[in-house]
N, CA, C and O atoms as CSV, one atom per row, in Angstrom:
chain,resi,resn,atom,element,x,y,z
A,1,UNK,N,N,5.388,13.892,-155.138
A,1,UNK,CA,C,5.437,12.859,-154.108
A,1,UNK,C,C,6.774,12.125,-154.179
A,1,UNK,O,O,7.263,11.799,-155.261
A,2,UNK,N,N,7.349,11.874,-153.017
A,2,UNK,CA,C,8.631,11.171,-152.986
A,2,UNK,C,C,8.400,9.663,-152.907
A,2,UNK,O,O,7.373,9.192,-152.421
A,3,UNK,N,N,9.381,8.936,-153.397
A,3,UNK,CA,C,9.286,7.479,-153.414
A,3,UNK,C,C,9.350,6.929,-151.994
A,3,UNK,O,O,10.078,7.454,-151.152
A,4,UNK,N,N,8.584,5.866,-151.730
A,4,UNK,CA,C,8.685,5.220,-150.410
A,4,UNK,C,C,10.015,4.486,-150.312
A,4,UNK,O,O,10.639,4.163,-151.323
A,5,UNK,N,N,10.431,4.232,-149.094
A,5,UNK,CA,C,11.701,3.535,-148.889
A,5,UNK,C,C,11.487,2.028,-149.054
A,5,UNK,O,O,10.507,1.471,-148.560
A,6,UNK,N,N,12.410,1.388,-149.750
A,6,UNK,CA,C,12.337,-0.060,-149.940
A,6,UNK,C,C,12.719,-0.761,-148.639
A,6,UNK,O,O,13.346,-0.168,-147.761
A,7,UNK,N,N,12.334,-2.023,-148.530
A,7,UNK,CA,C,12.693,-2.801,-147.345
A,7,UNK,C,C,14.211,-2.883,-147.199
A,7,UNK,O,O,14.730,-2.836,-146.083
A,8,UNK,N,N,14.922,-3.005,-148.312
A,8,UNK,CA,C,16.388,-3.102,-148.274
A,8,UNK,C,C,17.017,-1.810,-147.751
A,8,UNK,O,O,17.896,-1.848,-146.891
A,9,UNK,N,N,16.567,-0.671,-148.271
A,9,UNK,CA,C,17.113,0.602,-147.784
A,9,UNK,C,C,16.703,0.860,-146.345
A,9,UNK,O,O,17.493,1.388,-145.563
A,10,UNK,N,N,15.482,0.496,-145.986
A,10,UNK,CA,C,15.035,0.679,-144.599
A,10,UNK,C,C,15.922,-0.126,-143.650
A,10,UNK,O,O,16.262,0.350,-142.567
A,11,UNK,N,N,16.301,-1.353,-144.052
A,11,UNK,CA,C,17.176,-2.173,-143.218
A,11,UNK,C,C,18.548,-1.529,-143.064
A,11,UNK,O,O,19.140,-1.580,-141.986
A,12,UNK,N,N,19.053,-0.925,-144.131
A,12,UNK,CA,C,20.344,-0.230,-144.069
A,12,UNK,C,C,20.256,0.946,-143.097
A,12,UNK,O,O,21.112,1.098,-142.226
A,13,UNK,N,N,19.233,1.770,-143.245
A,13,UNK,CA,C,19.081,2.938,-142.370
A,13,UNK,C,C,18.895,2.488,-140.917
A,13,UNK,O,O,19.466,3.087,-140.005
A,14,UNK,N,N,18.098,1.435,-140.701
A,14,UNK,CA,C,17.894,0.920,-139.343
A,14,UNK,C,C,19.202,0.447,-138.713
A,14,UNK,O,O,19.374,0.543,-137.498
A,15,UNK,N,N,20.127,-0.064,-139.532
A,15,UNK,CA,C,21.391,-0.604,-139.025
A,15,UNK,C,C,22.419,0.478,-138.699
A,15,UNK,O,O,23.391,0.210,-137.992
A,16,UNK,N,N,22.220,1.689,-139.199
A,16,UNK,CA,C,23.173,2.764,-138.920
A,16,UNK,C,C,23.028,3.218,-137.468
A,16,UNK,O,O,21.911,3.279,-136.954
A,17,UNK,N,N,24.135,3.538,-136.800
A,17,UNK,CA,C,24.064,3.996,-135.404
A,17,UNK,C,C,23.687,5.481,-135.332
A,17,UNK,O,O,24.507,6.318,-134.954
A,18,UNK,N,N,22.464,5.790,-135.692
A,18,UNK,CA,C,22.012,7.178,-135.777
A,18,UNK,C,C,21.529,7.674,-134.426
A,18,UNK,O,O,20.972,6.918,-133.630
A,19,UNK,N,N,21.754,8.956,-134.183
A,19,UNK,CA,C,21.242,9.623,-132.989
A,19,UNK,C,C,21.141,11.112,-133.299
A,19,UNK,O,O,21.794,11.602,-134.221
A,20,UNK,N,N,20.332,11.824,-132.541
A,20,UNK,CA,C,20.188,13.260,-132.794
A,20,UNK,C,C,21.531,13.985,-132.756
A,20,UNK,O,O,22.400,13.685,-131.937
A,21,UNK,N,N,21.674,14.944,-133.665
A,21,UNK,CA,C,22.856,15.790,-133.700
A,21,UNK,C,C,23.983,15.294,-134.586
A,21,UNK,O,O,24.956,16.019,-134.798
A,22,UNK,N,N,23.881,14.085,-135.106
A,22,UNK,CA,C,24.959,13.563,-135.955
A,22,UNK,C,C,25.007,14.276,-137.297
A,22,UNK,O,O,23.998,14.752,-137.817
A,23,UNK,N,N,26.222,14.333,-137.839
A,23,UNK,CA,C,26.447,14.769,-139.216
A,23,UNK,C,C,26.773,13.505,-140.010
A,23,UNK,O,O,27.745,12.807,-139.723
A,24,UNK,N,N,25.940,13.225,-141.012
A,24,UNK,CA,C,26.015,11.974,-141.765
A,24,UNK,C,C,26.247,12.284,-143.235
A,24,UNK,O,O,25.649,13.208,-143.785
A,25,UNK,N,N,27.113,11.514,-143.861
A,25,UNK,CA,C,27.415,11.662,-145.284
A,25,UNK,C,C,26.934,10.415,-146.008
A,25,UNK,O,O,27.313,9.299,-145.652
A,26,UNK,N,N,26.091,10.603,-147.034
A,26,UNK,CA,C,25.716,9.480,-147.885
A,26,UNK,C,C,26.452,9.615,-149.203
A,26,UNK,O,O,26.409,10.665,-149.846
A,27,UNK,N,N,27.122,8.558,-149.599
A,27,UNK,CA,C,27.843,8.527,-150.867
A,27,UNK,C,C,27.025,7.683,-151.832
A,27,UNK,O,O,26.735,6.518,-151.557
A,28,UNK,N,N,26.655,8.271,-152.960
A,28,UNK,CA,C,25.833,7.566,-153.926
A,28,UNK,C,C,24.367,7.582,-153.535
A,28,UNK,O,O,23.746,6.529,-153.392
A,29,UNK,N,N,23.815,8.767,-153.361
A,29,UNK,CA,C,22.465,8.914,-152.809
A,29,UNK,C,C,21.334,8.576,-153.771
A,29,UNK,O,O,20.198,8.381,-153.339
A,30,UNK,N,N,21.625,8.503,-155.075
A,30,UNK,CA,C,20.518,8.279,-156.008
A,30,UNK,C,C,19.450,9.345,-155.792
A,30,UNK,O,O,19.786,10.520,-155.649
A,31,UNK,N,N,18.171,8.968,-155.765
A,31,UNK,CA,C,17.111,9.967,-155.612
A,31,UNK,C,C,16.923,10.495,-154.191
A,31,UNK,O,O,16.022,11.299,-153.949
A,32,UNK,N,N,17.757,10.057,-153.251
A,32,UNK,CA,C,17.735,10.654,-151.910
A,32,UNK,C,C,16.820,9.989,-150.896
A,32,UNK,O,O,16.598,10.539,-149.818
A,33,UNK,N,N,16.288,8.831,-151.213
A,33,UNK,CA,C,15.340,8.162,-150.320
A,33,UNK,C,C,15.977,7.848,-148.964
A,33,UNK,O,O,15.400,8.173,-147.926
A,34,UNK,N,N,17.149,7.225,-148.958
A,34,UNK,CA,C,17.809,6.872,-147.697
A,34,UNK,C,C,18.218,8.122,-146.926
A,34,UNK,O,O,18.081,8.168,-145.704
A,35,UNK,N,N,18.715,9.130,-147.627
A,35,UNK,CA,C,19.131,10.363,-146.949
A,35,UNK,C,C,17.947,11.026,-146.235
A,35,UNK,O,O,18.099,11.536,-145.125
A,36,UNK,N,N,16.777,11.019,-146.868
A,36,UNK,CA,C,15.591,11.585,-146.208
A,36,UNK,C,C,15.225,10.788,-144.954
A,36,UNK,O,O,14.837,11.360,-143.935
A,37,UNK,N,N,15.355,9.456,-145.039
A,37,UNK,CA,C,15.069,8.622,-143.868
A,37,UNK,C,C,16.056,8.920,-142.742
A,37,UNK,O,O,15.673,8.978,-141.573
A,38,UNK,N,N,17.316,9.108,-143.094
A,38,UNK,CA,C,18.331,9.456,-142.095
A,38,UNK,C,C,18.003,10.820,-141.483
A,38,UNK,O,O,18.052,10.983,-140.263
A,39,UNK,N,N,17.670,11.795,-142.328
A,39,UNK,CA,C,17.351,13.144,-141.831
A,39,UNK,C,C,16.223,13.109,-140.807
A,39,UNK,O,O,16.223,13.889,-139.855
A,40,UNK,N,N,15.268,12.216,-140.998
A,40,UNK,CA,C,14.134,12.138,-140.069
A,40,UNK,C,C,14.525,11.557,-138.714
A,40,UNK,O,O,13.748,11.635,-137.762
A,41,UNK,N,N,15.720,10.977,-138.618
A,41,UNK,CA,C,16.145,10.308,-137.381
A,41,UNK,C,C,17.253,11.030,-136.623
A,41,UNK,O,O,17.625,10.602,-135.530
A,42,UNK,N,N,17.784,12.106,-137.173
A,42,UNK,CA,C,18.936,12.733,-136.515
A,42,UNK,C,C,18.618,14.103,-135.929
A,42,UNK,O,O,19.524,14.880,-135.629
A,43,UNK,N,N,17.333,14.396,-135.766
A,43,UNK,CA,C,16.930,15.624,-135.091
A,43,UNK,C,C,17.569,16.851,-135.708
A,43,UNK,O,O,17.350,17.163,-136.879
A,44,UNK,N,N,18.364,17.545,-134.902
A,44,UNK,CA,C,19.017,18.771,-135.381
A,44,UNK,C,C,20.342,18.476,-136.075
A,44,UNK,O,O,21.138,19.389,-136.299
A,45,UNK,N,N,20.588,17.214,-136.416
A,45,UNK,CA,C,21.782,16.847,-137.166
A,45,UNK,C,C,21.651,17.255,-138.621
A,45,UNK,O,O,20.776,18.041,-138.984
A,46,UNK,N,N,22.527,16.714,-139.444
A,46,UNK,CA,C,22.553,17.088,-140.861
A,46,UNK,C,C,23.037,15.909,-141.680
A,46,UNK,O,O,23.979,15.221,-141.288
A,47,UNK,N,N,22.407,15.676,-142.801
A,47,UNK,CA,C,22.859,14.639,-143.728
A,47,UNK,C,C,23.185,15.297,-145.065
A,47,UNK,O,O,22.385,16.057,-145.611
A,48,UNK,N,N,24.364,14.995,-145.578
A,48,UNK,CA,C,24.756,15.454,-146.914
A,48,UNK,C,C,24.670,14.260,-147.847
A,48,UNK,O,O,25.383,13.271,-147.679
A,49,UNK,N,N,23.792,14.364,-148.828
A,49,UNK,CA,C,23.612,13.316,-149.830
A,49,UNK,C,C,24.442,13.675,-151.051
A,49,UNK,O,O,24.286,14.759,-151.613
A,50,UNK,N,N,25.320,12.774,-151.464
A,50,UNK,CA,C,26.180,13.041,-152.624
A,50,UNK,C,C,25.998,11.958,-153.677
A,50,UNK,O,O,25.675,10.812,-153.365
A,51,UNK,N,N,26.210,12.341,-154.914
A,51,UNK,CA,C,26.181,11.389,-156.016
A,51,UNK,C,C,26.992,11.988,-157.156
A,51,UNK,O,O,27.057,13.209,-157.300
A,52,UNK,N,N,27.610,11.137,-157.966
A,52,UNK,CA,C,28.367,11.617,-159.128
A,52,UNK,C,C,27.441,12.001,-160.273
A,52,UNK,O,O,27.845,12.742,-161.168
A,53,UNK,N,N,26.207,11.509,-160.259
A,53,UNK,CA,C,25.256,11.716,-161.348
A,53,UNK,C,C,24.446,13.003,-161.178
A,53,UNK,O,O,23.799,13.215,-160.152
A,54,UNK,N,N,24.493,13.850,-162.197
A,54,UNK,CA,C,23.700,15.088,-162.166
A,54,UNK,C,C,22.205,14.764,-162.085
A,54,UNK,O,O,21.447,15.456,-161.406
A,55,UNK,N,N,21.796,13.709,-162.782
A,55,UNK,CA,C,20.380,13.327,-162.764
A,55,UNK,C,C,19.950,12.902,-161.354
A,55,UNK,O,O,18.895,13.317,-160.875
A,56,UNK,N,N,20.761,12.080,-160.695
A,56,UNK,CA,C,20.441,11.645,-159.337
A,56,UNK,C,C,20.381,12.833,-158.381
A,56,UNK,O,O,19.483,12.917,-157.544
A,57,UNK,N,N,21.330,13.743,-158.508
A,57,UNK,CA,C,21.358,14.922,-157.639
A,57,UNK,C,C,20.100,15.774,-157.855
A,57,UNK,O,O,19.511,16.267,-156.893
A,58,UNK,N,N,19.694,15.946,-159.109
A,58,UNK,CA,C,18.472,16.711,-159.404
A,58,UNK,C,C,17.255,16.021,-158.781
A,58,UNK,O,O,16.386,16.690,-158.222
A,59,UNK,N,N,17.188,14.693,-158.872
A,59,UNK,CA,C,16.072,13.955,-158.276
A,59,UNK,C,C,16.090,14.084,-156.756
A,59,UNK,O,O,15.045,14.278,-156.133
A,60,UNK,N,N,17.266,13.978,-156.165
A,60,UNK,CA,C,17.372,14.093,-154.704
A,60,UNK,C,C,16.959,15.486,-154.236
A,60,UNK,O,O,16.246,15.622,-153.241
A,61,UNK,N,N,17.400,16.505,-154.941
A,61,UNK,CA,C,17.008,17.870,-154.564
A,61,UNK,C,C,15.510,18.067,-154.692
A,61,UNK,O,O,14.877,18.638,-153.804
A,62,UNK,N,N,14.937,17.594,-155.800
A,62,UNK,CA,C,13.502,17.768,-156.039
A,62,UNK,C,C,12.673,17.049,-154.977
A,62,UNK,O,O,11.651,17.571,-154.530
A,63,UNK,N,N,13.103,15.867,-154.575
A,63,UNK,CA,C,12.336,15.095,-153.607
A,63,UNK,C,C,12.597,15.447,-152.157
A,63,UNK,O,O,11.912,14.951,-151.264
A,64,UNK,N,N,13.576,16.295,-151.916
A,64,UNK,CA,C,13.998,16.597,-150.544
A,64,UNK,C,C,13.845,18.065,-150.188
A,64,UNK,O,O,14.539,18.564,-149.302
A,65,UNK,N,N,12.950,18.758,-150.864
A,65,UNK,CA,C,12.794,20.203,-150.633
A,65,UNK,C,C,12.499,20.520,-149.172
A,65,UNK,O,O,13.019,21.498,-148.637
A,66,UNK,N,N,11.672,19.705,-148.521
A,66,UNK,CA,C,11.313,19.974,-147.121
A,66,UNK,C,C,12.537,19.854,-146.218
A,66,UNK,O,O,12.766,20.712,-145.366
A,67,UNK,N,N,13.321,18.795,-146.401
A,67,UNK,CA,C,14.499,18.576,-145.568
A,67,UNK,C,C,15.571,19.633,-145.843
A,67,UNK,O,O,16.213,20.127,-144.917
A,68,UNK,N,N,15.756,19.971,-147.104
A,68,UNK,CA,C,16.731,21.006,-147.452
A,68,UNK,C,C,16.301,22.340,-146.859
A,68,UNK,O,O,17.116,23.073,-146.298
A,69,UNK,N,N,15.014,22.648,-146.987
A,69,UNK,CA,C,14.477,23.895,-146.431
A,69,UNK,C,C,14.600,23.968,-144.919
A,69,UNK,O,O,14.792,25.047,-144.359
A,70,UNK,N,N,14.491,22.820,-144.257
A,70,UNK,CA,C,14.598,22.770,-142.795
A,70,UNK,C,C,16.043,22.797,-142.322
A,70,UNK,O,O,16.304,22.927,-141.126
A,71,UNK,N,N,16.992,22.672,-143.260
A,71,UNK,CA,C,18.406,22.695,-142.898
A,71,UNK,C,C,18.922,21.379,-142.351
A,71,UNK,O,O,19.995,21.344,-141.748
A,72,UNK,N,N,18.175,20.280,-142.549
A,72,UNK,CA,C,18.630,18.981,-142.053
A,72,UNK,C,C,19.276,18.142,-143.144
A,72,UNK,O,O,19.789,17.055,-142.875
A,73,UNK,N,N,19.252,18.643,-144.382
A,73,UNK,CA,C,19.814,17.871,-145.492
A,73,UNK,C,C,20.354,18.802,-146.558
A,73,UNK,O,O,19.811,19.879,-146.804
A,74,UNK,N,N,21.438,18.364,-147.187
A,74,UNK,CA,C,21.996,19.044,-148.341
A,74,UNK,C,C,22.293,18.010,-149.407
A,74,UNK,O,O,22.393,16.820,-149.105
A,75,UNK,N,N,22.434,18.444,-150.646
A,75,UNK,CA,C,22.715,17.542,-151.752
A,75,UNK,C,C,23.851,18.152,-152.562
A,75,UNK,O,O,23.844,19.348,-152.855
A,76,UNK,N,N,24.834,17.317,-152.925
A,76,UNK,CA,C,25.991,17.816,-153.673
A,76,UNK,C,C,26.384,16.801,-154.751
A,76,UNK,O,O,26.396,15.595,-154.506
A,77,UNK,N,N,26.700,17.301,-155.933
A,77,UNK,CA,C,27.192,16.431,-156.997
A,77,UNK,C,C,28.701,16.328,-156.880
A,77,UNK,O,O,29.423,17.304,-157.081
A,78,UNK,N,N,29.171,15.122,-156.547
A,78,UNK,CA,C,30.605,14.862,-156.423
A,78,UNK,C,C,30.821,13.346,-156.425
A,78,UNK,O,O,30.036,12.599,-155.839
A,79,UNK,N,N,31.874,12.907,-157.078
A,79,UNK,CA,C,32.253,11.496,-157.055
A,79,UNK,C,C,32.915,11.180,-155.720
A,79,UNK,O,O,33.553,12.045,-155.120
A,80,UNK,N,N,32.765,9.955,-155.260
A,80,UNK,CA,C,33.328,9.547,-153.967
A,80,UNK,C,C,34.823,9.840,-153.878
A,80,UNK,O,O,35.318,10.269,-152.835
A,81,UNK,N,N,35.541,9.607,-154.979
A,81,UNK,CA,C,36.996,9.790,-154.938
A,81,UNK,C,C,37.427,11.254,-154.991
A,81,UNK,O,O,38.621,11.551,-154.928
A,82,UNK,N,N,36.463,12.173,-155.105
A,82,UNK,CA,C,36.781,13.603,-155.148
A,82,UNK,C,C,36.133,14.384,-154.006
A,82,UNK,O,O,36.215,15.612,-153.974
A,83,UNK,N,N,35.506,13.701,-153.093
A,83,UNK,CA,C,34.793,14.393,-152.024
A,83,UNK,C,C,35.760,15.151,-151.123
A,83,UNK,O,O,36.848,14.669,-150.809
A,84,UNK,N,N,35.349,16.328,-150.721
A,84,UNK,CA,C,36.133,17.139,-149.786
A,84,UNK,C,C,35.202,18.091,-149.070
A,84,UNK,O,O,34.103,18.380,-149.545
A,85,UNK,N,N,35.647,18.576,-147.928
A,85,UNK,CA,C,34.873,19.565,-147.189
A,85,UNK,C,C,34.996,20.911,-147.876
A,85,UNK,O,O,36.065,21.279,-148.363
A,86,UNK,N,N,33.899,21.636,-147.910
A,86,UNK,CA,C,33.937,23.004,-148.430
A,86,UNK,C,C,34.432,23.917,-147.312
A,86,UNK,O,O,34.386,23.531,-146.144
A,87,UNK,N,N,34.905,25.119,-147.642
A,87,UNK,CA,C,35.396,26.028,-146.604
A,87,UNK,C,C,34.341,26.237,-145.507
A,87,UNK,O,O,33.190,26.564,-145.793
A,88,UNK,N,N,34.753,26.046,-144.262
A,88,UNK,CA,C,33.869,26.239,-143.126
A,88,UNK,C,C,32.953,25.058,-142.819
A,88,UNK,O,O,32.218,25.091,-141.832
A,89,UNK,N,N,32.986,24.024,-143.644
A,89,UNK,CA,C,32.125,22.859,-143.434
A,89,UNK,C,C,32.719,21.959,-142.355
A,89,UNK,O,O,33.906,21.636,-142.385
A,90,UNK,N,N,31.885,21.563,-141.410
A,90,UNK,CA,C,32.307,20.669,-140.334
A,90,UNK,C,C,32.419,19.237,-140.853
A,90,UNK,O,O,31.683,18.858,-141.764
A,91,UNK,N,N,33.325,18.434,-140.289
A,91,UNK,CA,C,33.444,17.033,-140.715
A,91,UNK,C,C,32.215,16.219,-140.285
A,91,UNK,O,O,31.410,16.656,-139.463
A,92,UNK,N,N,32.103,15.041,-140.861
A,92,UNK,CA,C,30.967,14.158,-140.641
A,92,UNK,C,C,31.335,13.049,-139.666
A,92,UNK,O,O,32.477,12.590,-139.633
A,93,UNK,N,N,30.357,12.625,-138.872
A,93,UNK,CA,C,30.573,11.581,-137.874
A,93,UNK,C,C,30.617,10.189,-138.500
A,93,UNK,O,O,31.366,9.321,-138.051
A,94,UNK,N,N,29.812,9.986,-139.534
A,94,UNK,CA,C,29.802,8.688,-140.204
A,94,UNK,C,C,29.371,8.884,-141.648
A,94,UNK,O,O,28.748,9.883,-142.006
A,95,UNK,N,N,29.720,7.907,-142.457
A,95,UNK,CA,C,29.326,7.906,-143.865
A,95,UNK,C,C,28.742,6.541,-144.182
A,95,UNK,O,O,29.062,5.542,-143.538
A,96,UNK,N,N,27.870,6.521,-145.195
A,96,UNK,CA,C,27.356,5.240,-145.660
A,96,UNK,C,C,27.181,5.268,-147.166
A,96,UNK,O,O,27.009,6.323,-147.778
A,97,UNK,N,N,27.231,4.067,-147.750
A,97,UNK,CA,C,27.121,3.922,-149.201
A,97,UNK,C,C,26.404,2.608,-149.509
A,97,UNK,O,O,26.704,1.568,-148.924
A,98,UNK,N,N,25.457,2.677,-150.435
A,98,UNK,CA,C,24.696,1.502,-150.859
A,98,UNK,C,C,24.836,1.367,-152.370
A,98,UNK,O,O,24.521,2.294,-153.116
A,99,UNK,N,N,25.306,0.219,-152.811
A,99,UNK,CA,C,25.485,-0.071,-154.236
A,99,UNK,C,C,26.380,0.959,-154.935
A,99,UNK,O,O,26.044,1.475,-156.001
A,100,UNK,N,N,27.502,1.239,-154.321
A,100,UNK,CA,C,28.478,2.182,-154.875
A,100,UNK,C,C,29.687,1.378,-155.355
A,100,UNK,O,O,30.333,0.688,-154.567
A,101,UNK,N,N,29.983,1.471,-156.633
A,101,UNK,CA,C,31.044,0.692,-157.257
A,101,UNK,C,C,32.409,0.868,-156.618
A,101,UNK,O,O,33.220,-0.059,-156.626
A,102,UNK,N,N,32.675,2.045,-156.065
A,102,UNK,CA,C,33.971,2.283,-155.425
A,102,UNK,C,C,34.153,1.416,-154.178
A,102,UNK,O,O,35.285,1.162,-153.763
A,103,UNK,N,N,33.067,0.967,-153.585
A,103,UNK,CA,C,33.159,0.215,-152.327
A,103,UNK,C,C,32.681,-1.226,-152.427
A,103,UNK,O,O,32.850,-1.989,-151.476
A,104,UNK,N,N,32.092,-1.620,-153.545
A,104,UNK,CA,C,31.601,-3.000,-153.650
A,104,UNK,C,C,32.483,-3.870,-154.540
A,104,UNK,O,O,32.106,-4.984,-154.903
A,105,UNK,N,N,33.658,-3.350,-154.889
A,105,UNK,CA,C,34.600,-4.146,-155.658
A,105,UNK,C,C,34.580,-3.917,-157.162
A,105,UNK,O,O,35.466,-4.398,-157.868
A,106,UNK,N,N,33.588,-3.192,-157.662
A,106,UNK,CA,C,33.525,-2.961,-159.107
A,106,UNK,C,C,34.579,-1.970,-159.581
A,106,UNK,O,O,35.053,-2.069,-160.713
A,107,UNK,N,N,34.954,-1.015,-158.731
A,107,UNK,CA,C,35.934,0.019,-159.099
A,107,UNK,C,C,36.934,0.193,-157.952
A,107,UNK,O,O,36.891,1.197,-157.240
A,108,UNK,N,N,37.838,-0.783,-157.769
A,108,UNK,CA,C,38.716,-0.762,-156.596
A,108,UNK,C,C,39.640,0.448,-156.508
A,108,UNK,O,O,39.886,0.940,-155.407
A,109,UNK,N,N,40.158,0.942,-157.629
A,109,UNK,CA,C,41.042,2.113,-157.554
A,109,UNK,C,C,40.268,3.340,-157.072
A,109,UNK,O,O,40.778,4.114,-156.263
A,110,UNK,N,N,39.060,3.519,-157.556
A,110,UNK,CA,C,38.218,4.616,-157.064
A,110,UNK,C,C,37.958,4.446,-155.577
A,110,UNK,O,O,37.930,5.424,-154.830
A,111,UNK,N,N,37.767,3.202,-155.145
A,111,UNK,CA,C,37.541,2.931,-153.726
A,111,UNK,C,C,38.731,3.320,-152.876
A,111,UNK,O,O,38.564,3.914,-151.811
A,112,UNK,N,N,39.931,2.993,-153.329
A,112,UNK,CA,C,41.142,3.378,-152.585
A,112,UNK,C,C,41.242,4.905,-152.489
A,112,UNK,O,O,41.542,5.449,-151.426
A,113,UNK,N,N,40.991,5.579,-153.598
A,113,UNK,CA,C,41.056,7.041,-153.593
A,113,UNK,C,C,39.973,7.630,-152.678
A,113,UNK,O,O,40.223,8.590,-151.950
A,114,UNK,N,N,38.789,7.054,-152.722
A,114,UNK,CA,C,37.690,7.565,-151.895
A,114,UNK,C,C,37.998,7.402,-150.406
A,114,UNK,O,O,37.691,8.294,-149.614
A,115,UNK,N,N,38.596,6.282,-150.016
A,115,UNK,CA,C,38.932,6.090,-148.601
A,115,UNK,C,C,39.943,7.123,-148.123
A,115,UNK,O,O,39.866,7.585,-146.984
A,116,UNK,N,N,40.883,7.485,-148.976
A,116,UNK,CA,C,41.841,8.540,-148.625
A,116,UNK,C,C,41.111,9.870,-148.439
A,116,UNK,O,O,41.387,10.602,-147.489
A,117,UNK,N,N,40.183,10.182,-149.342
A,117,UNK,CA,C,39.418,11.434,-149.240
A,117,UNK,C,C,38.545,11.443,-147.987
A,117,UNK,O,O,38.426,12.467,-147.313
A,118,UNK,N,N,37.938,10.301,-147.680
A,118,UNK,CA,C,37.063,10.228,-146.503
A,118,UNK,C,C,37.817,10.490,-145.211
A,118,UNK,O,O,37.242,10.972,-144.236
A,119,UNK,N,N,39.100,10.174,-145.206
A,119,UNK,CA,C,39.916,10.441,-144.019
A,119,UNK,C,C,39.908,11.934,-143.679
A,119,UNK,O,O,40.031,12.302,-142.511
A,120,UNK,N,N,39.766,12.788,-144.687
A,120,UNK,CA,C,39.760,14.237,-144.459
A,120,UNK,C,C,38.353,14.792,-144.257
A,120,UNK,O,O,38.195,15.954,-143.882
A,121,UNK,N,N,37.340,13.980,-144.500
A,121,UNK,CA,C,35.947,14.440,-144.446
A,121,UNK,C,C,35.252,13.975,-143.168
A,121,UNK,O,O,34.313,14.617,-142.698
A,122,UNK,N,N,35.716,12.854,-142.609
A,122,UNK,CA,C,35.119,12.314,-141.390
A,122,UNK,C,C,35.912,12.748,-140.159
A,122,UNK,O,O,37.113,13.006,-140.241
A,123,UNK,N,N,35.231,12.823,-139.025
A,123,UNK,CA,C,35.908,13.095,-137.762
A,123,UNK,C,C,36.858,11.945,-137.469
A,123,UNK,O,O,36.707,10.861,-138.032
A,124,UNK,N,N,37.823,12.162,-136.606
A,124,UNK,CA,C,38.722,11.087,-136.189
A,124,UNK,C,C,37.872,9.964,-135.607
A,124,UNK,O,O,37.030,10.195,-134.740
A,125,UNK,N,N,38.098,8.759,-136.086
A,125,UNK,CA,C,37.295,7.627,-135.629
A,125,UNK,C,C,35.994,7.452,-136.388
A,125,UNK,O,O,35.211,6.554,-136.080
A,126,UNK,N,N,35.754,8.310,-137.389
A,126,UNK,CA,C,34.547,8.187,-138.197
A,126,UNK,C,C,34.557,6.881,-138.975
A,126,UNK,O,O,35.620,6.366,-139.323
A,127,UNK,N,N,33.381,6.350,-139.246
A,127,UNK,CA,C,33.255,5.041,-139.867
A,127,UNK,C,C,32.466,5.137,-141.161
A,127,UNK,O,O,31.519,5.916,-141.266
A,128,UNK,N,N,32.863,4.340,-142.142
A,128,UNK,CA,C,32.124,4.192,-143.388
A,128,UNK,C,C,31.379,2.866,-143.342
A,128,UNK,O,O,31.986,1.809,-143.171
A,129,UNK,N,N,30.064,2.927,-143.496
A,129,UNK,CA,C,29.211,1.741,-143.536
A,129,UNK,C,C,28.820,1.490,-144.984
A,129,UNK,O,O,28.396,2.400,-145.697
A,130,UNK,N,N,28.971,0.233,-145.409
A,130,UNK,CA,C,28.711,-0.143,-146.792
A,130,UNK,C,C,27.795,-1.353,-146.796
A,130,UNK,O,O,27.929,-2.242,-145.955
A,131,UNK,N,N,26.862,-1.388,-147.743
A,131,UNK,CA,C,25.993,-2.557,-147.845
A,131,UNK,C,C,26.829,-3.780,-148.200
A,131,UNK,O,O,27.938,-3.656,-148.719
A,132,UNK,N,N,26.297,-4.940,-147.920
A,132,UNK,CA,C,27.011,-6.173,-148.232
A,132,UNK,C,C,27.299,-7.005,-147.006
A,132,UNK,O,O,27.874,-8.089,-147.107
A,133,UNK,N,N,26.907,-6.512,-145.853
A,133,UNK,CA,C,27.019,-7.311,-144.632
A,133,UNK,C,C,25.633,-7.814,-144.280
A,133,UNK,O,O,24.891,-8.260,-145.155
A,134,UNK,N,N,25.278,-7.746,-143.004
A,134,UNK,CA,C,23.946,-8.182,-142.573
A,134,UNK,C,C,23.222,-7.080,-141.830
A,134,UNK,O,O,22.996,-7.255,-140.633
A,135,UNK,N,N,22.837,-5.961,-142.424
A,135,UNK,CA,C,22.976,-5.628,-143.839
A,135,UNK,C,C,24.210,-4.799,-144.162
A,135,UNK,O,O,24.473,-4.531,-145.334
A,136,UNK,N,N,24.981,-4.383,-143.146
A,136,UNK,CA,C,26.109,-3.488,-143.401
A,136,UNK,C,C,27.424,-4.103,-142.979
A,136,UNK,O,O,27.480,-4.980,-142.117
A,137,UNK,N,N,28.492,-3.616,-143.615
A,137,UNK,CA,C,29.849,-3.917,-143.188
A,137,UNK,C,C,30.556,-2.576,-143.047
A,137,UNK,O,O,30.099,-1.574,-143.597
A,138,UNK,N,N,31.653,-2.549,-142.326
A,138,UNK,CA,C,32.398,-1.301,-142.171
A,138,UNK,C,C,33.693,-1.389,-142.958
A,138,UNK,O,O,34.288,-2.456,-143.113
A,139,UNK,N,N,34.104,-0.235,-143.447
A,139,UNK,CA,C,35.399,-0.124,-144.111
A,139,UNK,C,C,36.249,0.824,-143.283
A,139,UNK,O,O,35.763,1.859,-142.826
A,140,UNK,N,N,37.481,0.487,-143.093
A,140,UNK,CA,C,38.392,1.308,-142.315
A,140,UNK,C,C,38.759,2.552,-143.104
A,140,UNK,O,O,39.142,2.479,-144.271
A,141,UNK,N,N,38.637,3.676,-142.454
A,141,UNK,CA,C,39.021,4.956,-143.052
A,141,UNK,C,C,40.271,5.422,-142.328
A,141,UNK,O,O,40.261,5.608,-141.111
A,142,UNK,N,N,41.349,5.610,-143.082
A,142,UNK,CA,C,42.610,6.032,-142.477
A,142,UNK,C,C,43.334,4.863,-141.834
A,142,UNK,O,O,42.882,3.718,-141.868
A,143,UNK,N,N,44.475,5.194,-141.247
A,143,UNK,CA,C,45.273,4.224,-140.531
A,143,UNK,C,C,45.493,2.995,-141.300
A,143,UNK,O,O,46.156,2.077,-140.818
């Protein structure tokens, strides 16, 4: 059984501008709860859940077998500052991160590196949404 979504994560997912067909990147997915909620809202879109932790990635994969099997979700172990598209992988329309040190001020150098990497992973005009607003704030990617 997968964990239910917390009120805080539900508010974050509700605040994202989701629509069918979007490609969404989650940075710091933990056990994948938010990514599964996103997958349920984007129809034939796709969400890639990433985390630097092998344990978190294993939990996300275990709890997301249905979404992975349906082709609406993938899980990858990678740090935010090292993220890149794999050969043939399409860029993402938006990214989001909740409680990720690279974006909340705990690890500013990692955050700078991650924003540079996101410029190559998101479509032109793609946006990174980060918790800490009401409930989200945006970070400029590129430019």
